[in-house]
N, CA, C and O atoms as a Maestro MAE file, in Angstrom:
{
 s_m_m2io_version
 :::
 2.0.0
}

f_m_ct {
 s_m_title
 :::
 protein
 m_atom[280] {
  # First column is atom index #
  i_m_mmod_type
  r_m_x_coord
  r_m_y_coord
  r_m_z_coord
  i_m_residue_number
  s_m_chain_name
  s_m_pdb_residue_name
  s_m_pdb_atom_name
  i_m_atomic_number
  :::
  1 25 9.575 5.025 13.176 1 A "UNK " " N  " 7
  2 3 8.454 6.318 12.995 1 A "UNK " " CA " 6
  3 2 9.178 7.524 13.717 1 A "UNK " " C  " 6
  4 15 9.467 7.470 14.913 1 A "UNK " " O  " 8
  5 25 9.359 8.245 13.189 2 A "UNK " " N  " 7
  6 3 9.882 9.839 14.136 2 A "UNK " " CA " 6
  7 2 8.769 10.089 14.859 2 A "UNK " " C  " 6
  8 15 7.680 9.520 14.780 2 A "UNK " " O  " 8
  9 25 9.171 11.148 15.708 3 A "UNK " " N  " 7
  10 3 7.945 11.719 16.664 3 A "UNK " " CA " 6
  11 2 7.398 12.693 15.987 3 A "UNK " " C  " 6
  12 15 7.963 13.256 15.049 3 A "UNK " " O  " 8
  13 25 6.250 12.971 16.407 4 A "UNK " " N  " 7
  14 3 5.657 14.331 15.793 4 A "UNK " " CA " 6
  15 2 5.465 15.606 16.790 4 A "UNK " " C  " 6
  16 15 4.851 15.541 17.855 4 A "UNK " " O  " 8
  17 25 5.990 16.590 16.352 5 A "UNK " " N  " 7
  18 3 5.365 17.715 16.877 5 A "UNK " " CA " 6
  19 2 4.262 18.063 17.641 5 A "UNK " " C  " 6
  20 15 3.327 17.573 17.008 5 A "UNK " " O  " 8
  21 25 3.737 18.694 18.765 6 A "UNK " " N  " 7
  22 3 2.742 18.806 19.236 6 A "UNK " " CA " 6
  23 2 1.343 19.725 18.047 6 A "UNK " " C  " 6
  24 15 1.549 20.493 17.107 6 A "UNK " " O  " 8
  25 25 0.108 19.261 18.573 7 A "UNK " " N  " 7
  26 3 -0.610 20.209 17.676 7 A "UNK " " CA " 6
  27 2 -0.352 21.865 17.737 7 A "UNK " " C  " 6
  28 15 -0.329 22.475 18.805 7 A "UNK " " O  " 8
  29 25 -0.175 22.459 16.511 8 A "UNK " " N  " 7
  30 3 0.366 23.963 16.709 8 A "UNK " " CA " 6
  31 2 -0.903 25.056 17.473 8 A "UNK " " C  " 6
  32 15 -0.717 26.159 17.988 8 A "UNK " " O  " 8
  33 25 -2.143 24.319 17.324 9 A "UNK " " N  " 7
  34 3 -3.261 24.945 17.646 9 A "UNK " " CA " 6
  35 2 -3.051 25.237 19.452 9 A "UNK " " C  " 6
  36 15 -2.750 26.205 20.151 9 A "UNK " " O  " 8
  37 25 -3.381 23.892 19.663 10 A "UNK " " N  " 7
  38 3 -3.448 23.649 21.419 10 A "UNK " " CA " 6
  39 2 -2.518 22.567 21.704 10 A "UNK " " C  " 6
  40 15 -2.629 21.567 22.412 10 A "UNK " " O  " 8
  41 25 -1.747 22.930 21.112 11 A "UNK " " N  " 7
  42 3 -0.302 21.666 22.013 11 A "UNK " " CA " 6
  43 2 -0.842 19.969 22.346 11 A "UNK " " C  " 6
  44 15 -0.306 19.158 23.100 11 A "UNK " " O  " 8
  45 25 -1.956 19.810 21.580 12 A "UNK " " N  " 7
  46 3 -2.492 18.217 22.252 12 A "UNK " " CA " 6
  47 2 -1.461 17.237 21.054 12 A "UNK " " C  " 6
  48 15 -0.785 17.610 20.095 12 A "UNK " " O  " 8
  49 25 -1.754 15.699 21.702 13 A "UNK " " N  " 7
  50 3 -0.893 14.765 21.098 13 A "UNK " " CA " 6
  51 2 -1.627 14.799 19.734 13 A "UNK " " C  " 6
  52 15 -2.825 15.057 19.618 13 A "UNK " " O  " 8
  53 25 -0.541 14.429 18.418 14 A "UNK " " N  " 7
  54 3 -1.267 14.452 17.212 14 A "UNK " " CA " 6
  55 2 -0.558 13.195 16.649 14 A "UNK " " C  " 6
  56 15 0.578 12.785 16.886 14 A "UNK " " O  " 8
  57 25 -1.700 12.595 15.690 15 A "UNK " " N  " 7
  58 3 -1.982 11.013 15.280 15 A "UNK " " CA " 6
  59 2 -1.622 11.185 14.052 15 A "UNK " " C  " 6
  60 15 -2.114 12.213 13.587 15 A "UNK " " O  " 8
  61 25 -0.643 10.321 12.969 16 A "UNK " " N  " 7
  62 3 -0.490 10.437 11.861 16 A "UNK " " CA " 6
  63 2 -1.197 9.115 10.849 16 A "UNK " " C  " 6
  64 15 -1.047 7.908 11.039 16 A "UNK " " O  " 8
  65 25 -1.844 9.661 9.951 17 A "UNK " " N  " 7
  66 3 -2.879 8.490 9.737 17 A "UNK " " CA " 6
  67 2 -2.610 8.483 7.934 17 A "UNK " " C  " 6
  68 15 -2.471 9.588 7.410 17 A "UNK " " O  " 8
  69 25 -2.558 7.461 7.206 18 A "UNK " " N  " 7
  70 3 -2.151 7.425 6.041 18 A "UNK " " CA " 6
  71 2 -2.908 6.338 5.105 18 A "UNK " " C  " 6
  72 15 -3.054 5.145 5.370 18 A "UNK " " O  " 8
  73 25 -3.226 6.830 4.279 19 A "UNK " " N  " 7
  74 3 -4.154 5.911 3.406 19 A "UNK " " CA " 6
  75 2 -3.479 6.265 1.654 19 A "UNK " " C  " 6
  76 15 -3.069 7.227 1.005 19 A "UNK " " O  " 8
  77 25 -3.740 4.556 1.464 20 A "UNK " " N  " 7
  78 3 -2.958 4.689 0.125 20 A "UNK " " CA " 6
  79 2 -3.887 4.655 -1.077 20 A "UNK " " C  " 6
  80 15 -4.829 3.891 -0.864 20 A "UNK " " O  " 8
  81 25 -3.926 5.206 -2.208 21 A "UNK " " N  " 7
  82 3 -4.752 5.149 -3.104 21 A "UNK " " CA " 6
  83 2 -3.627 4.662 -4.860 21 A "UNK " " C  " 6
  84 15 -2.932 5.336 -5.620 21 A "UNK " " O  " 8
  85 25 -4.068 2.998 -4.788 22 A "UNK " " N  " 7
  86 3 -3.165 2.474 -5.652 22 A "UNK " " CA " 6
  87 2 -3.303 2.476 -6.766 22 A "UNK " " C  " 6
  88 15 -2.345 2.018 -7.389 22 A "UNK " " O  " 8
  89 25 -4.400 2.922 -7.523 23 A "UNK " " N  " 7
  90 3 -4.545 3.201 -9.019 23 A "UNK " " CA " 6
  91 2 -3.616 4.659 -9.206 23 A "UNK " " C  " 6
  92 15 -2.579 4.689 -9.869 23 A "UNK " " O  " 8
  93 25 -3.974 5.395 -8.765 24 A "UNK " " N  " 7
  94 3 -3.354 6.810 -8.997 24 A "UNK " " CA " 6
  95 2 -1.895 6.870 -8.315 24 A "UNK " " C  " 6
  96 15 -1.176 7.859 -8.454 24 A "UNK " " O  " 8
  97 25 -1.496 5.689 -7.536 25 A "UNK " " N  " 7
  98 3 -0.068 5.891 -7.025 25 A "UNK " " CA " 6
  99 2 0.286 7.072 -6.276 25 A "UNK " " C  " 6
  100 15 1.252 7.758 -6.610 25 A "UNK " " O  " 8
  101 25 -0.494 7.370 -5.206 26 A "UNK " " N  " 7
  102 3 -0.222 8.267 -4.223 26 A "UNK " " CA " 6
  103 2 -0.583 7.830 -2.796 26 A "UNK " " C  " 6
  104 15 -1.225 6.789 -2.657 26 A "UNK " " O  " 8
  105 25 -0.260 8.466 -1.851 27 A "UNK " " N  " 7
  106 3 -0.376 8.225 -0.612 27 A "UNK " " CA " 6
  107 2 -1.165 9.608 0.034 27 A "UNK " " C  " 6
  108 15 -0.777 10.688 -0.410 27 A "UNK " " O  " 8
  109 25 -2.394 9.619 1.192 28 A "UNK " " N  " 7
  110 3 -2.449 10.718 1.478 28 A "UNK " " CA " 6
  111 2 -2.068 10.574 3.109 28 A "UNK " " C  " 6
  112 15 -2.118 9.551 3.792 28 A "UNK " " O  " 8
  113 25 -1.723 11.757 3.461 29 A "UNK " " N  " 7
  114 3 -1.321 11.848 5.097 29 A "UNK " " CA " 6
  115 2 -2.448 12.675 5.800 29 A "UNK " " C  " 6
  116 15 -2.476 13.840 5.403 29 A "UNK " " O  " 8
  117 25 -2.999 12.491 6.358 30 A "UNK " " N  " 7
  118 3 -3.603 13.427 7.850 30 A "UNK " " CA " 6
  119 2 -3.262 13.184 9.121 30 A "UNK " " C  " 6
  120 15 -2.997 12.091 9.621 30 A "UNK " " O  " 8
  121 25 -3.280 14.341 9.677 31 A "UNK " " N  " 7
  122 3 -2.583 14.668 10.940 31 A "UNK " " CA " 6
  123 2 -3.743 14.770 12.028 31 A "UNK " " C  " 6
  124 15 -4.224 15.864 11.734 31 A "UNK " " O  " 8
  125 25 -4.484 14.292 13.106 32 A "UNK " " N  " 7
  126 3 -5.560 14.667 13.838 32 A "UNK " " CA " 6
  127 2 -5.014 14.363 14.932 32 A "UNK " " C  " 6
  128 15 -4.274 13.431 15.248 32 A "UNK " " O  " 8
  129 25 -5.744 15.857 15.905 33 A "UNK " " N  " 7
  130 3 -5.107 15.815 17.093 33 A "UNK " " CA " 6
  131 2 -6.380 15.382 18.168 33 A "UNK " " C  " 6
  132 15 -7.603 15.505 18.106 33 A "UNK " " O  " 8
  133 25 -5.606 14.912 19.003 34 A "UNK " " N  " 7
  134 3 -6.791 13.764 19.730 34 A "UNK " " CA " 6
  135 2 -7.331 14.835 20.696 34 A "UNK " " C  " 6
  136 15 -8.516 14.670 20.985 34 A "UNK " " O  " 8
  137 25 -6.636 16.050 21.342 35 A "UNK " " N  " 7
  138 3 -7.092 17.099 22.098 35 A "UNK " " CA " 6
  139 2 -8.724 18.384 21.493 35 A "UNK " " C  " 6
  140 15 -9.795 18.524 22.082 35 A "UNK " " O  " 8
  141 25 -8.298 19.012 20.300 36 A "UNK " " N  " 7
  142 3 -8.898 19.962 20.041 36 A "UNK " " CA " 6
  143 2 -9.614 19.179 18.587 36 A "UNK " " C  " 6
  144 15 -10.684 19.723 18.312 36 A "UNK " " O  " 8
  145 25 -9.299 18.195 17.757 37 A "UNK " " N  " 7
  146 3 -9.700 17.643 16.670 37 A "UNK " " CA " 6
  147 2 -9.505 18.092 15.587 37 A "UNK " " C  " 6
  148 15 -10.116 17.588 14.644 37 A "UNK " " O  " 8
  149 25 -8.836 18.893 15.418 38 A "UNK " " N  " 7
  150 3 -8.162 19.563 14.056 38 A "UNK " " CA " 6
  151 2 -7.421 18.723 13.381 38 A "UNK " " C  " 6
  152 15 -6.527 18.070 13.919 38 A "UNK " " O  " 8
  153 25 -7.711 18.649 12.140 39 A "UNK " " N  " 7
  154 3 -7.359 17.528 10.683 39 A "UNK " " CA " 6
  155 2 -6.256 18.387 10.086 39 A "UNK " " C  " 6
  156 15 -6.552 19.579 10.006 39 A "UNK " " O  " 8
  157 25 -5.345 18.127 9.757 40 A "UNK " " N  " 7
  158 3 -4.645 18.723 8.592 40 A "UNK " " CA " 6
  159 2 -4.012 17.644 7.472 40 A "UNK " " C  " 6
  160 15 -3.225 16.732 7.727 40 A "UNK " " O  " 8
  161 25 -4.485 17.943 6.363 41 A "UNK " " N  " 7
  162 3 -4.073 17.052 5.372 41 A "UNK " " CA " 6
  163 2 -2.922 17.461 4.304 41 A "UNK " " C  " 6
  164 15 -2.734 18.601 3.880 41 A "UNK " " O  " 8
  165 25 -2.262 16.413 3.989 42 A "UNK " " N  " 7
  166 3 -0.820 16.351 3.335 42 A "UNK " " CA " 6
  167 2 -0.844 15.594 1.956 42 A "UNK " " C  " 6
  168 15 -0.802 14.370 2.079 42 A "UNK " " O  " 8
  169 25 -0.889 15.963 0.963 43 A "UNK " " N  " 7
  170 3 -0.866 15.023 -0.523 43 A "UNK " " CA " 6
  171 2 0.371 14.725 -1.213 43 A "UNK " " C  " 6
  172 15 0.851 15.495 -2.044 43 A "UNK " " O  " 8
  173 25 0.832 13.759 -0.924 44 A "UNK " " N  " 7
  174 3 2.115 13.400 -1.010 44 A "UNK " " CA " 6
  175 2 2.157 12.678 -2.368 44 A "UNK " " C  " 6
  176 15 1.763 11.512 -2.405 44 A "UNK " " O  " 8
  177 25 2.836 13.590 -4.068 45 A "UNK " " N  " 7
  178 3 2.474 12.798 -4.690 45 A "UNK " " CA " 6
  179 2 3.562 11.998 -5.352 45 A "UNK " " C  " 6
  180 15 4.752 12.024 -5.037 45 A "UNK " " O  " 8
  181 25 2.950 11.207 -6.413 46 A "UNK " " N  " 7
  182 3 4.220 10.517 -7.205 46 A "UNK " " CA " 6
  183 2 4.932 9.634 -6.372 46 A "UNK " " C  " 6
  184 15 6.132 9.380 -6.476 46 A "UNK " " O  " 8
  185 25 4.064 9.127 -5.455 47 A "UNK " " N  " 7
  186 3 4.887 7.862 -4.716 47 A "UNK " " CA " 6
  187 2 5.235 6.632 -5.086 47 A "UNK " " C  " 6
  188 15 5.910 6.023 -4.257 47 A "UNK " " O  " 8
  189 25 4.952 6.019 -6.189 48 A "UNK " " N  " 7
  190 3 5.198 4.684 -6.700 48 A "UNK " " CA " 6
  191 2 6.473 3.975 -6.147 48 A "UNK " " C  " 6
  192 15 6.439 2.917 -5.519 48 A "UNK " " O  " 8
  193 25 7.357 4.526 -6.384 49 A "UNK " " N  " 7
  194 3 8.901 4.098 -6.202 49 A "UNK " " CA " 6
  195 2 9.209 4.266 -4.600 49 A "UNK " " C  " 6
  196 15 10.340 3.898 -4.282 49 A "UNK " " O  " 8
  197 25 8.461 4.716 -3.645 50 A "UNK " " N  " 7
  198 3 8.989 5.308 -2.618 50 A "UNK " " CA " 6
  199 2 8.047 4.190 -1.376 50 A "UNK " " C  " 6
  200 15 6.844 3.936 -1.435 50 A "UNK " " O  " 8
  201 25 9.129 3.640 -0.231 51 A "UNK " " N  " 7
  202 3 8.116 2.792 0.435 51 A "UNK " " CA " 6
  203 2 7.321 3.825 1.396 51 A "UNK " " C  " 6
  204 15 7.455 5.048 1.432 51 A "UNK " " O  " 8
  205 25 6.372 2.928 2.241 52 A "UNK " " N  " 7
  206 3 5.574 3.832 3.141 52 A "UNK " " CA " 6
  207 2 6.464 4.069 4.213 52 A "UNK " " C  " 6
  208 15 5.773 4.903 4.798 52 A "UNK " " O  " 8
  209 25 7.415 3.969 4.867 53 A "UNK " " N  " 7
  210 3 8.585 4.387 5.505 53 A "UNK " " CA " 6
  211 2 8.798 5.649 5.317 53 A "UNK " " C  " 6
  212 15 8.706 6.615 6.075 53 A "UNK " " O  " 8
  213 25 9.216 5.500 3.765 54 A "UNK " " N  " 7
  214 3 9.953 6.903 3.334 54 A "UNK " " CA " 6
  215 2 8.876 7.947 3.144 54 A "UNK " " C  " 6
  216 15 9.214 9.124 3.278 54 A "UNK " " O  " 8
  217 25 7.474 7.627 2.813 55 A "UNK " " N  " 7
  218 3 6.679 8.594 2.701 55 A "UNK " " CA " 6
  219 2 6.156 9.042 3.996 55 A "UNK " " C  " 6
  220 15 5.573 10.126 4.028 55 A "UNK " " O  " 8
  221 25 6.313 8.206 5.294 56 A "UNK " " N  " 7
  222 3 5.944 8.523 6.515 56 A "UNK " " CA " 6
  223 2 6.837 9.768 7.037 56 A "UNK " " C  " 6
  224 15 6.493 10.888 7.416 56 A "UNK " " O  " 8
  225 25 8.179 9.129 6.910 57 A "UNK " " N  " 7
  226 3 9.089 10.097 7.035 57 A "UNK " " CA " 6
  227 2 9.000 11.671 6.752 57 A "UNK " " C  " 6
  228 15 9.237 12.610 7.512 57 A "UNK " " O  " 8
  229 25 8.611 11.663 5.512 58 A "UNK " " N  " 7
  230 3 8.584 13.140 4.593 58 A "UNK " " CA " 6
  231 2 7.089 13.818 5.110 58 A "UNK " " C  " 6
  232 15 6.817 15.008 5.274 58 A "UNK " " O  " 8
  233 25 6.489 12.976 5.245 59 A "UNK " " N  " 7
  234 3 5.224 13.502 6.205 59 A "UNK " " CA " 6
  235 2 5.222 13.871 7.191 59 A "UNK " " C  " 6
  236 15 4.563 14.847 7.549 59 A "UNK " " O  " 8
  237 25 6.175 12.999 8.128 60 A "UNK " " N  " 7
  238 3 6.422 13.666 9.743 60 A "UNK " " CA " 6
  239 2 7.647 14.993 9.595 60 A "UNK " " C  " 6
  240 15 7.599 15.839 10.488 60 A "UNK " " O  " 8
  241 25 8.435 15.125 8.785 61 A "UNK " " N  " 7
  242 3 9.362 15.950 8.081 61 A "UNK " " CA " 6
  243 2 8.281 17.225 7.947 61 A "UNK " " C  " 6
  244 15 8.532 18.323 8.443 61 A "UNK " " O  " 8
  245 25 7.242 16.983 7.329 62 A "UNK " " N  " 7
  246 3 6.258 18.486 6.604 62 A "UNK " " CA " 6
  247 2 6.172 18.829 7.992 62 A "UNK " " C  " 6
  248 15 6.709 19.834 8.457 62 A "UNK " " O  " 8
  249 25 5.324 17.787 8.837 63 A "UNK " " N  " 7
  250 3 4.292 18.691 9.953 63 A "UNK " " CA " 6
  251 2 5.180 19.036 11.199 63 A "UNK " " C  " 6
  252 15 4.725 19.884 11.966 63 A "UNK " " O  " 8
  253 25 6.426 18.459 11.493 64 A "UNK " " N  " 7
  254 3 6.899 19.177 12.441 64 A "UNK " " CA " 6
  255 2 7.552 20.618 12.176 64 A "UNK " " C  " 6
  256 15 7.719 21.390 13.120 64 A "UNK " " O  " 8
  257 25 7.952 20.994 10.737 65 A "UNK " " N  " 7
  258 3 8.278 21.907 10.133 65 A "UNK " " CA " 6
  259 2 7.845 23.382 10.798 65 A "UNK " " C  " 6
  260 15 6.637 23.185 10.935 65 A "UNK " " O  " 8
  261 25 8.058 24.596 11.245 66 A "UNK " " N  " 7
  262 3 7.254 25.104 12.191 66 A "UNK " " CA " 6
  263 2 8.340 26.895 11.723 66 A "UNK " " C  " 6
  264 15 9.557 27.069 11.649 66 A "UNK " " O  " 8
  265 25 7.206 27.839 11.521 67 A "UNK " " N  " 7
  266 3 7.783 29.002 11.108 67 A "UNK " " CA " 6
  267 2 8.859 29.476 11.802 67 A "UNK " " C  " 6
  268 15 9.618 30.300 11.292 67 A "UNK " " O  " 8
  269 25 9.000 29.090 12.805 68 A "UNK " " N  " 7
  270 3 10.654 29.692 13.724 68 A "UNK " " CA " 6
  271 2 11.225 28.347 13.797 68 A "UNK " " C  " 6
  272 15 11.974 28.222 14.766 68 A "UNK " " O  " 8
  273 25 11.096 27.255 13.037 69 A "UNK " " N  " 7
  274 3 12.722 26.839 12.806 69 A "UNK " " CA " 6
  275 2 13.904 27.307 12.323 69 A "UNK " " C  " 6
  276 15 14.057 28.192 11.481 69 A "UNK " " O  " 8
  277 25 14.594 26.780 12.796 70 A "UNK " " N  " 7
  278 3 16.250 27.640 12.246 70 A "UNK " " CA " 6
  279 2 16.579 27.348 10.899 70 A "UNK " " C  " 6
  280 15 17.600 27.817 10.397 70 A "UNK " " O  " 8
  :::
 }
 m_bond[279] {
  # First column is bond index #
  i_m_from
  i_m_to
  i_m_order
  :::
  1 1 2 1
  2 2 3 1
  3 3 4 2
  4 3 5 1
  5 5 6 1
  6 6 7 1
  7 7 8 2
  8 7 9 1
  9 9 10 1
  10 10 11 1
  11 11 12 2
  12 11 13 1
  13 13 14 1
  14 14 15 1
  15 15 16 2
  16 15 17 1
  17 17 18 1
  18 18 19 1
  19 19 20 2
  20 19 21 1
  21 21 22 1
  22 22 23 1
  23 23 24 2
  24 23 25 1
  25 25 26 1
  26 26 27 1
  27 27 28 2
  28 27 29 1
  29 29 30 1
  30 30 31 1
  31 31 32 2
  32 31 33 1
  33 33 34 1
  34 34 35 1
  35 35 36 2
  36 35 37 1
  37 37 38 1
  38 38 39 1
  39 39 40 2
  40 39 41 1
  41 41 42 1
  42 42 43 1
  43 43 44 2
  44 43 45 1
  45 45 46 1
  46 46 47 1
  47 47 48 2
  48 47 49 1
  49 49 50 1
  50 50 51 1
  51 51 52 2
  52 51 53 1
  53 53 54 1
  54 54 55 1
  55 55 56 2
  56 55 57 1
  57 57 58 1
  58 58 59 1
  59 59 60 2
  60 59 61 1
  61 61 62 1
  62 62 63 1
  63 63 64 2
  64 63 65 1
  65 65 66 1
  66 66 67 1
  67 67 68 2
  68 67 69 1
  69 69 70 1
  70 70 71 1
  71 71 72 2
  72 71 73 1
  73 73 74 1
  74 74 75 1
  75 75 76 2
  76 75 77 1
  77 77 78 1
  78 78 79 1
  79 79 80 2
  80 79 81 1
  81 81 82 1
  82 82 83 1
  83 83 84 2
  84 83 85 1
  85 85 86 1
  86 86 87 1
  87 87 88 2
  88 87 89 1
  89 89 90 1
  90 90 91 1
  91 91 92 2
  92 91 93 1
  93 93 94 1
  94 94 95 1
  95 95 96 2
  96 95 97 1
  97 97 98 1
  98 98 99 1
  99 99 100 2
  100 99 101 1
  101 101 102 1
  102 102 103 1
  103 103 104 2
  104 103 105 1
  105 105 106 1
  106 106 107 1
  107 107 108 2
  108 107 109 1
  109 109 110 1
  110 110 111 1
  111 111 112 2
  112 111 113 1
  113 113 114 1
  114 114 115 1
  115 115 116 2
  116 115 117 1
  117 117 118 1
  118 118 119 1
  119 119 120 2
  120 119 121 1
  121 121 122 1
  122 122 123 1
  123 123 124 2
  124 123 125 1
  125 125 126 1
  126 126 127 1
  127 127 128 2
  128 127 129 1
  129 129 130 1
  130 130 131 1
  131 131 132 2
  132 131 133 1
  133 133 134 1
  134 134 135 1
  135 135 136 2
  136 135 137 1
  137 137 138 1
  138 138 139 1
  139 139 140 2
  140 139 141 1
  141 141 142 1
  142 142 143 1
  143 143 144 2
  144 143 145 1
  145 145 146 1
  146 146 147 1
  147 147 148 2
  148 147 149 1
  149 149 150 1
  150 150 151 1
  151 151 152 2
  152 151 153 1
  153 153 154 1
  154 154 155 1
  155 155 156 2
  156 155 157 1
  157 157 158 1
  158 158 159 1
  159 159 160 2
  160 159 161 1
  161 161 162 1
  162 162 163 1
  163 163 164 2
  164 163 165 1
  165 165 166 1
  166 166 167 1
  167 167 168 2
  168 167 169 1
  169 169 170 1
  170 170 171 1
  171 171 172 2
  172 171 173 1
  173 173 174 1
  174 174 175 1
  175 175 176 2
  176 175 177 1
  177 177 178 1
  178 178 179 1
  179 179 180 2
  180 179 181 1
  181 181 182 1
  182 182 183 1
  183 183 184 2
  184 183 185 1
  185 185 186 1
  186 186 187 1
  187 187 188 2
  188 187 189 1
  189 189 190 1
  190 190 191 1
  191 191 192 2
  192 191 193 1
  193 193 194 1
  194 194 195 1
  195 195 196 2
  196 195 197 1
  197 197 198 1
  198 198 199 1
  199 199 200 2
  200 199 201 1
  201 201 202 1
  202 202 203 1
  203 203 204 2
  204 203 205 1
  205 205 206 1
  206 206 207 1
  207 207 208 2
  208 207 209 1
  209 209 210 1
  210 210 211 1
  211 211 212 2
  212 211 213 1
  213 213 214 1
  214 214 215 1
  215 215 216 2
  216 215 217 1
  217 217 218 1
  218 218 219 1
  219 219 220 2
  220 219 221 1
  221 221 222 1
  222 222 223 1
  223 223 224 2
  224 223 225 1
  225 225 226 1
  226 226 227 1
  227 227 228 2
  228 227 229 1
  229 229 230 1
  230 230 231 1
  231 231 232 2
  232 231 233 1
  233 233 234 1
  234 234 235 1
  235 235 236 2
  236 235 237 1
  237 237 238 1
  238 238 239 1
  239 239 240 2
  240 239 241 1
  241 241 242 1
  242 242 243 1
  243 243 244 2
  244 243 245 1
  245 245 246 1
  246 246 247 1
  247 247 248 2
  248 247 249 1
  249 249 250 1
  250 250 251 1
  251 251 252 2
  252 251 253 1
  253 253 254 1
  254 254 255 1
  255 255 256 2
  256 255 257 1
  257 257 258 1
  258 258 259 1
  259 259 260 2
  260 259 261 1
  261 261 262 1
  262 262 263 1
  263 263 264 2
  264 263 265 1
  265 265 266 1
  266 266 267 1
  267 267 268 2
  268 267 269 1
  269 269 270 1
  270 270 271 1
  271 271 272 2
  272 271 273 1
  273 273 274 1
  274 274 275 1
  275 275 276 2
  276 275 277 1
  277 277 278 1
  278 278 279 1
  279 279 280 2
  :::
 }
}
């Protein structure tokens, strides 16, 4: 799994947590800052045919995207 950028609010370490809802066929990701406790949710729709690794990678890419990226 790729590395997550630090929390945009306090620059603290962030953990990625994933839950799967088998009936709806979707995964929910959320990011929790260990320092300030900020929680950011990401809903990944229609992932029945994607592996956990693929959706984790997408979630990390979304988290790491910043307005000042190239």
